[in-house]
Structures are given as C-alpha cells and as structure tokens.
N, C-alpha and C positions, 0 to 999 in steps of 0.2 A: 644841612644834612646831618643826621645823627646815626652813628654806626652802632650795630648790636654786637657787643663784645663776645656774646655766646654763639654768634652765627657760625664761626669756623668750627667750634666744638660740636655744634649740632650737625653740621655737614659730615664731620668725621664719624659721629655716632651713626648717622644714617648710612654712611658708606659701610661701616662694620656690620650693621644690621642686614644690609643688602648682601654683603659677602656671605654672611652666615646663611641667609635664605638660599643663596645660590648653591652653597655647599650641601645644604639639606635637600634641596630639590634634585641636585645631581646624584646624591646618594639614593634618594627615593627612585629616581629614574633607573639607576643601576640595579638596585635590589628588587624593584617592582613592588615594594611594600610602602604603604602609606603610614602604617602604624608599626614602628620598630621598638617603641618603649611605651610604658604606661603613660608618660607625660604627653605623648603625641595625641592620644585620644583615650582617656581613662575608661569610658564606657565600652568602646570597641575592644580595647585591650583586655578588659575583664571578660567580655563575652568570648573573645578568642581563647583565653585561658580555659574557660569552661568547656568550650568545644574541643580543645586540646585533650582534656581529661576524657571526654566521651570517645574521641577518636582513638586514644591510647588503649582504652578498655576494649573497644571493638577489635582493634588490631591484635591485641593479646589473645582474644578469643579465636580470631581467625587462624592465628599461628597454632594455637592449641588444637583447634578442630582439625587442622591439616595432619598433625601428628597422630591424633586419636583415630582419624579416618584410616590412616595407613595401618595402624595396629588392629583395628576392627576388620579390615580386609584380610589381614593375616589370620585372625581368629576364624573368619568365615571360611577361608581356604582350608584351614586345619580341620574344622568340623565337617566340611564337605568331604574330606578324605576319610574321616571317621565314619561318616554315613556309608561311604563306598565299602570300607572294610567290613563293617557290621552287616551290611547287605549280603556280602559274600559268605559270612559266617552263618547267616540265616539259611542261605541256599544249601550249605553243607549240612546243617542240622536237619533240614527237611529231607535231604537225601538219606541221611543216616537213620532217620526215624521210620523209613518205609518198610522195615522188617526183612529186607532181602540182602542187607550188607553183612558180609562175614566178619569174623573177628579181626583178621589182618587188615581189611579195609577200614574197619572202625579205628584201628590204631593209626593208620595213615591219615584219616580225617581228623583225628585228635591232634596230630602233629600240625596239620594245616590250620586248625582252629587256634592252636597254641601260638603259631606264628602270627596269626591275625591279632590275637590278644596282645602279643608283644608290640605289634605295630601300633595298635590303639593306645597302649601304655606310653609308647614313645611320643605319639601325637599329643597325648594328654600332658606330657612334660615339655611341650614346645615352648620356645622362648622367642622374644622379639626385642632387639636392641639391648640384650643382656639381662632381660627380666622375664621370668616365667609368666606365661599368659594366664594360667589357671590356678595360681597360688593365693588368690585373694590379695591381701596387702603384703604378703611375704614373697615378694618378687625374686629374692635371692635364694629361695628354697625350692628344690624340685618338688612339685606337688604330690607325686605318687611314687611309692616304692612297692615292689612285689615281694611278698613273703611266700616262698615256695615250700616252707617247712610244714605248712598246713595242707589238709586235703578237704575241699579244694584249696588252691592257692588263694592268697588274700592280697588285694590291692589296697594299701593303706594311704589315706589322704594326710599329707603333712602341712597343707596350707591352712588358712583360716576362712571364716565366713564373710570377711569384709568385701564390700563392693566399691567400685570407683565410679564417680560421677563428674560431669562437667556442668557448669552453669552458664547459660547464654547471657548476652548483654541485657536481654529482657527479663532475666530472672528464672527462666525455665531450667529445671534440673533434669539432666539426661544420664541414665545409668549406662556405663560403657564397659562393664565387666561382670563376670559371674564366677563364683567360687567353683573350683574344679569338682567338688563333691556334688554340686547341683547338676553339673553336666554329665559327669562320668560315674557318680556314685562313690561309695567308700565301703571297704570291707566286703560284705556279701551282696551289697546293693548296687543298682545301676548297671550300666553296660559292662563294666569291667567285672563286676561280681557275677553276672550271668555267664560271661565268657569263661571265667574260671570254673564255674559249675559245669558248663558244657564240656570243657576239656576233661574234667574229672570223670564225668559220666561216660564219655566216649572211651577214655582210657580203661575204665573198670568194666566196660561192657554192660552198662546199666540197661534196664528194660527200655524198649522203644518209647514207652509212655513218658519216661523221665526225659528222654532226649526231645520228644515232642513238646513237653512242658518247657524245656530250655529254649526251644525254637520260639514258642509263644512269648517267653520272657524276654528274649532278644528283640522281638518285634516291638514289644512295649517300651523297652529301653531305647530302641532306635527312635521311636516316636518322641520320647523325652528329649533326646539329643536334638532332633529336628525342631522341636518346640523352642528349646533354648537358643538354637541357631537363628530361628526366625525372630526371636526377641531382640537379639543383638543386631540383626540385620535392620530391624526397625529403628534401633538406636543410630545405626550408621546412616540411614536415610534422613533421620531428623538432624543429625550433625551436619550433613551435607547441605540440607535445605536452609538451616539456620545460618550456616556459614555464608552461603550465597546471599541471603537477605542482609546479613551483617556487612558484607562487602559493599552492597548497594547503599546501605545506610551510611557507611563510612565515606563513600564517594560524595554523597549529598552533603554531609557535614563539612567535608573539605571545601566544597563549593561555597557553602555559607561562610566558612571562615575566610575564604579568599575574598569574598565580597566585602567582608568587614575590614580587612587589613591591606588588601591590594590597592595599588594606585592605578589611575588611568594614564597610560604613557603619553597620549596625545596632549592631555590637559597639562600634565607635569612639564612636558617639553615646551609648551607655549608659555607657561609661567616662568620657566627657567630662562627662556629667551628674553622675556619682558624684564625679568630681574637683572639679567646681564646688561641689558640696554640701560636700565636705571643706574647700575653700578658704574658703567662707563661715563654716564652723564655726571654723576657725583664726583667721580675721579677727575673729570675735566674741571669742575668747579674748584676742587681743592687745589689742583695744579695752578689754576689762574690766581687763586688767593695767595698761594705761596710765592708766585712771581710778582705780585703787586701788593704793596702794603695798602690795605684798605684806608688807613688813616691819612695817607698822602693825598687822597682825593678830597679831604675835608678843607673848607675855606679857612 
C-alpha cells in the first residue's frame, strides 16, 4: 500500500474551501443578494450599476417634480386670487362708466380700485419658500414696486425675463415659470398698468368714455392673466403625469435589478445545508487522520 503524502493537505484545502462557501452562502442568505461585488458576477454587476444610474436619475426627477408641483400650485392659487380681484375691479369700472355716478361716489370707487390694485401688487410679489414667484431668475428681488409720484402711478418690474424649466428622464423640457412682466405687465402695460390708469381716471373725474375704455382694457388684461395661468396649469399637469410615469418606470427597473442580483432563498438554503454536511464529513476525515498516523498502517 502506498500513501499519498499530499492527501492530508488536500483534505485541509477542501475543508477551507467548504468553510468559505458556507460563509458566503450564509451571507447571501442573510442579505438576500447573489451579487455583492463585481467578482461575484461581472456581467450582472455591470448591468446593476447601469440600472442604478437610471434609477438615481429618475428618483432625482421625481423629487424635483414634487417640489415643482407644490410651487406651481402656489402660483395657480395666487393667479386665481388675481383673477378674482381684477373681476371685482371690472365690475366697479362698469358701474362707474354708466354716467349716473356722482363725484363723491367716483372717489369712493377710486379708493376701492386702488385697494384692489394694492392687493394685486401684493399678489404679484408673492414668494414661496423664500423666493419670489414672479421675478424670473432674481428670486431674492421683489418683482414689482409702485411709484406713486407719477400720474397715473407706475408699477415697475424689477425682475428679469428668465424662465425656469425642468427636464424629464426622457428628455422632455417643461417650462415651470413666467416672468412677472409677462403676467402682470410693467409700467403702463398689463393688469397693473390698467388698474393704475383706472384709479387716475376715477380720481380726476375723467369722462365715462375713458372709464369705459379702462374697463375694456382690464378685461383684456384679465384674459392675458388667465392665459398665462392656463399655460402654467398645463405645465403642472405635465409634471404630474411624467412624475407618475417615472415612478412606474423606476419600480420596473428596481424589479429588473432585483432579478439580476437577488438570490433564491430556498436554493441558497439547500446549498448551505449540503455544504455544511460536506464540511462535517471533511472535518471527520481530518480528525481521523490526526488520531491515526497513516504511515503506521504500512507493511
């Protein structure tokens, strides 16, 4: 009988290999992950990293969309109040233009319209989370100031013409802001300009034709505000729909990623049990070899 001098070393190596497999399988069973590093499965790990990038991009957009949606809701609420205020001013102008209102009543109406103008100016200077809504890119600057040294008074725009946009994961660009001058006008233009003119005409007792013209001008300005409000509402709807789609896509990508790197607990448990059985068998062999000198059995 000839003994293999490497037999014991081979058994020890097999035992160490089995122990490592058991540890790896136990870790896999605990984490639920089949691929924990690049060396586990280079192809799957590479695909998982690519999916990670896509998921991260989508998640960033979803978070951005949430903040943008809240801001656009604030804008819509603000413009809704502007519409209400201007509608009241139009009613007052129509009443003042009927030719039966005396001078004292005209002064009272002028004061009411001036109050409406101030309310609209305040709404135009609305802010959200510390930034003005209608200043373009100059969120730290109040967009409008009222100069009462002129007749009529002048609402000056202090923002810029910049607009903000967001880009969806699919590359669609959505405009999410409008310069205040586009919505409210500047100087003698827009809803603020017409309100200032109406206040001046009522205060000076201008002919009813002038007040009637102011009423028509306010109606046109109101239509302009409503158009801009509708534009931003469309943006809000697009933001919401693309965010919902992005969340669905993100969930699908996570399922794909899970299929790449996740383990099958039942299969891993079976392999672990088999590996532990093999480990015990090898351990028994080593114990027997340590207790008996293999060479003592040689003739």
